[in-house]
C-alpha positions as CSV (number, residue, x, y, z in Angstrom):
1,M,-7.6,2.3,12.0
2,K,-5.3,3.2,9.1
3,R,-2.0,1.4,9.1
4,V,1.1,3.5,8.4
5,W,3.9,3.0,6.0
6,L,7.6,3.7,6.6
7,V,10.3,3.8,4.0
8,G,14.1,3.2,3.6
9,L,15.7,5.2,0.9
10,D,19.1,4.8,-0.9
11,G,20.3,6.8,-3.9
12,C,20.9,5.1,-7.2
13,R,21.5,5.9,-10.8
14,A,17.8,6.3,-11.6
15,G,17.0,8.4,-8.5
16,W,16.1,6.7,-5.2
17,V,15.4,3.0,-4.3
18,A,12.4,3.2,-2.0
19,A,11.7,0.2,0.3
20,F,8.3,0.8,1.8
21,V,7.5,-1.3,4.9
22,R,4.9,-1.5,7.5
23,P,6.0,-1.1,11.1
24,D,5.7,-4.9,11.3
25,G,4.8,-7.9,9.1
26,D,5.8,-8.9,5.6
27,E,4.0,-6.3,3.5
28,M,6.6,-4.4,1.4
29,R,6.7,-2.3,-1.8
30,V,10.0,-1.6,-3.5
31,R,10.3,0.8,-6.5
32,I,12.4,3.6,-8.0
33,I,11.3,7.1,-7.2
34,E,13.0,9.8,-9.3
35,R,12.9,12.8,-6.9
36,F,13.1,12.9,-3.1
37,G,10.1,15.2,-2.8
38,D,8.0,12.5,-4.6
39,V,8.8,10.1,-1.8
40,L,7.2,12.3,0.8
41,A,4.2,12.8,-1.5
42,A,3.9,9.1,-2.4
43,P,0.5,7.3,-2.0
44,E,2.0,5.4,1.0
45,A,2.5,8.8,2.8
46,P,5.4,7.4,4.8
47,A,5.4,8.4,8.5
48,I,9.2,7.9,8.7
49,V,11.7,8.4,5.8
50,A,15.1,6.8,6.7
51,V,17.4,8.1,4.0
52,D,21.1,7.4,3.4
53,I,22.1,11.0,2.8
54,P,23.7,13.7,5.1
55,I,21.2,16.0,6.7
56,G,22.2,19.1,8.5
57,L,25.1,20.8,6.8
58,P,27.7,22.8,8.7
59,E,28.9,26.2,7.9
60,H,32.4,25.3,8.9
61,I,34.2,22.0,9.4
62,G,36.5,21.6,12.4
63,P,39.5,19.3,12.9
64,E,37.4,16.3,13.8
65,G,34.8,16.7,11.1
66,R,31.0,16.6,11.3
67,G,29.6,15.0,14.4
68,P,27.7,12.0,13.0
69,E,30.7,10.8,11.0
70,R,33.0,11.2,14.0
71,A,30.5,9.3,16.2
72,I,30.0,6.2,13.9
73,R,33.4,5.6,12.3
74,P,34.9,3.9,15.4
75,L,32.0,1.4,15.4
76,L,32.5,0.2,11.8
77,G,36.0,-1.2,11.8
78,A,37.1,-1.9,8.2
79,R,33.8,-0.6,6.9
80,Q,34.4,3.0,8.1
81,S,35.8,3.9,4.7
82,S,32.1,4.0,3.6
83,V,31.5,7.0,5.8
84,F,32.4,10.0,3.7
85,S,33.6,13.3,5.2
86,V,30.9,15.9,4.7
87,P,32.1,19.4,3.8
88,S,30.4,22.7,4.5
89,R,27.0,23.7,2.9
90,T,28.9,26.2,0.7
91,A,31.0,23.4,-0.7
92,I,28.0,21.1,-1.3
93,Y,26.2,23.9,-3.2
94,A,29.2,24.7,-5.4
95,A,28.7,24.5,-9.2
96,D,31.6,22.2,-10.0
97,F,34.2,20.1,-8.3
98,S,36.9,22.7,-8.5
99,S,34.7,25.3,-6.9
100,A,33.6,22.8,-4.3
101,C,37.2,22.1,-3.3
102,A,38.0,25.8,-3.1
103,A,34.9,26.3,-0.9
104,A,35.8,23.3,1.3
105,L,39.3,24.6,1.8
106,A,38.0,28.1,2.8
107,T,35.5,26.6,5.3
108,S,37.5,24.0,7.1
109,T,40.1,23.9,9.8
110,P,42.6,22.6,8.9
111,P,41.8,23.3,5.2
112,R,40.6,20.2,3.4
113,K,39.2,19.6,-0.1
114,V,36.0,17.7,-0.7
115,S,36.4,14.1,-1.8
116,K,35.3,13.1,-5.3
117,Q,33.0,10.4,-3.9
118,L,31.2,12.9,-1.7
119,F,30.9,15.4,-4.5
120,M,29.3,12.8,-6.7
121,I,26.3,12.6,-4.3
122,A,26.2,16.4,-3.7
123,P,23.1,16.7,-6.0
124,K,21.2,14.3,-3.8
125,I,22.4,16.1,-0.7
126,K,21.1,19.4,-2.1
127,E,17.9,17.7,-3.1
128,V,17.1,16.6,0.4
129,D,18.4,19.8,2.0
130,T,16.3,22.0,-0.2
131,V,13.1,20.0,0.5
132,L,13.6,20.0,4.3
133,R,14.4,23.8,4.4
134,A,11.4,24.6,2.2
135,D,8.9,22.6,4.3
136,R,9.7,22.4,7.9
137,A,6.8,20.0,8.5
138,T,8.9,17.3,6.8
139,I,11.8,17.5,9.3
140,G,10.1,15.3,11.9
141,R,9.5,12.6,9.2
142,V,13.0,12.5,7.6
143,C,16.0,10.9,9.4
144,E,19.5,10.5,8.2
145,V,20.7,6.9,8.4
146,H,23.8,4.9,7.1
147,P,23.5,1.4,5.7
148,E,26.7,0.1,7.3
149,L,25.6,1.5,10.7
150,A,22.2,-0.2,10.2
151,F,24.0,-3.5,9.4
152,W,26.2,-3.0,12.5
153,R,23.0,-2.7,14.5
154,L,21.5,-5.9,12.9
155,N,24.8,-7.7,13.5
156,G,24.6,-7.4,17.3
157,E,26.5,-4.1,17.2
158,Q,29.5,-5.7,15.6
159,A,31.2,-4.3,12.5
160,L,30.7,-6.5,9.4
161,D,33.8,-8.4,8.4
162,Q,32.9,-8.6,4.7
163,P,32.7,-5.7,2.3
164,K,29.9,-5.3,-0.3
165,K,32.4,-4.7,-3.1
166,V,36.1,-5.4,-3.7
167,K,37.8,-3.0,-6.2
168,G,34.4,-1.9,-7.4
169,T,33.2,-5.4,-8.1
170,C,30.3,-7.0,-6.2
171,Y,31.5,-9.3,-3.5
172,A,29.3,-12.4,-3.0
173,P,30.2,-13.2,0.6
174,G,29.4,-9.6,1.6
175,F,26.1,-9.7,-0.1
176,T,25.3,-13.1,1.5
177,L,26.1,-11.8,4.9
178,R,23.9,-8.7,4.5
179,R,21.0,-10.7,3.1
180,G,21.1,-13.0,6.0
181,L,21.0,-10.1,8.5
182,L,18.0,-8.5,6.7
183,V,16.1,-11.8,6.7
184,E,16.8,-12.2,10.4
185,A,15.4,-8.7,10.9
186,G,12.1,-9.6,9.3
187,I,12.6,-8.6,5.7
188,P,11.0,-11.3,3.5
189,M,13.5,-13.5,1.7
190,S,11.6,-12.9,-1.6
191,V,12.4,-9.2,-1.3
192,V,15.9,-9.6,-0.1
193,E,16.8,-12.0,-3.0
194,A,14.8,-10.1,-5.7
195,A,16.5,-8.4,-8.6
196,P,16.9,-4.7,-8.0
197,P,14.6,-2.3,-9.8
198,R,15.8,-1.1,-13.2
199,G,18.3,1.7,-12.6
200,A,19.6,0.4,-9.3
201,G,22.2,-2.1,-8.3
202,V,21.9,-5.0,-5.9
203,D,23.9,-3.0,-3.3
204,D,21.4,-0.1,-3.6
205,L,18.5,-2.5,-2.9
206,L,20.2,-4.1,0.1
207,D,21.1,-0.6,1.5
208,A,17.5,0.6,1.1
209,L,16.2,-2.4,2.9
210,A,18.8,-1.8,5.7
211,C,17.5,1.8,5.9
212,A,14.0,0.4,6.2
213,T,14.9,-1.6,9.2
214,V,16.1,1.6,10.9
215,A,12.8,3.3,9.9
216,R,11.1,0.6,11.9
217,R,13.3,1.2,14.9
218,I,12.7,4.9,14.7
219,H,8.9,4.4,14.5
220,A,9.1,2.0,17.5
221,A,11.2,4.5,19.5
222,H,14.1,2.0,19.7
223,A,16.6,3.8,17.5
224,R,19.4,6.0,18.8
225,P,21.0,9.1,17.3
226,F,24.7,9.4,16.8
227,P,25.7,11.8,18.3
228,D,23.1,11.8,21.2
229,P,21.6,14.3,21.5
230,P,21.6,15.4,17.8
231,G,23.2,18.7,16.8
232,R,21.5,21.4,14.8
233,D,22.7,23.3,11.8
234,A,22.2,27.0,10.9
235,F,18.7,26.2,9.6
236,D,17.8,24.1,12.7
237,L,18.0,20.8,10.8
238,P,19.0,17.9,13.0
239,V,22.5,16.6,12.6
240,A,22.7,12.9,13.5
241,I,22.7,9.4,12.0
242,W,20.1,7.1,13.4
243,A,20.4,3.3,14.0
């Protein structure tokens, strides 16, 4: 019987860090894939793609924000600042930051601009959104995840007390903590301690590996969506972060 592959995916400068894993065991493949669509078409044909990117974009944002962000922030303690506020689809598809802010203001109550951090990943959000809307068969394979929520799960459902970076600089104690949790979760030490692929940072690699642990949980039907049950956007895409 053919054994399946799963993949954890995190955005990076060169595209996406893809951490391919089997549902169990030590076999792994880590590499850069330039485009999201190429992940789905990869030779591994991953049955589950656990990607750190918002899926399911609202037409309008209410006072409490998008459901998944609202659901997971209270769980993450000091790490909740890593959960960016997602604006409307119109704002995500805006041509430039000024237009995105104008669109976000017009499609939120109370009116709110889009953050610079979120706008910087808007091209990747659009990339995933476009693929999923164009091929509905992919929707069941692709799940939104968040690395800090994945580490919360690996840490016994406790928020991590160490950041990955301090003032933009890699923070060794935070990396050590996350590496230890990944090894405990069954990711080989050789992979966890390896140098990241060219075009990615150490944090990108560790986040992709964390996403891969959630892919395993989803495949085993052990993962939970936040919120539960998931919402749906105007294109019937699921709106939930899994862990």
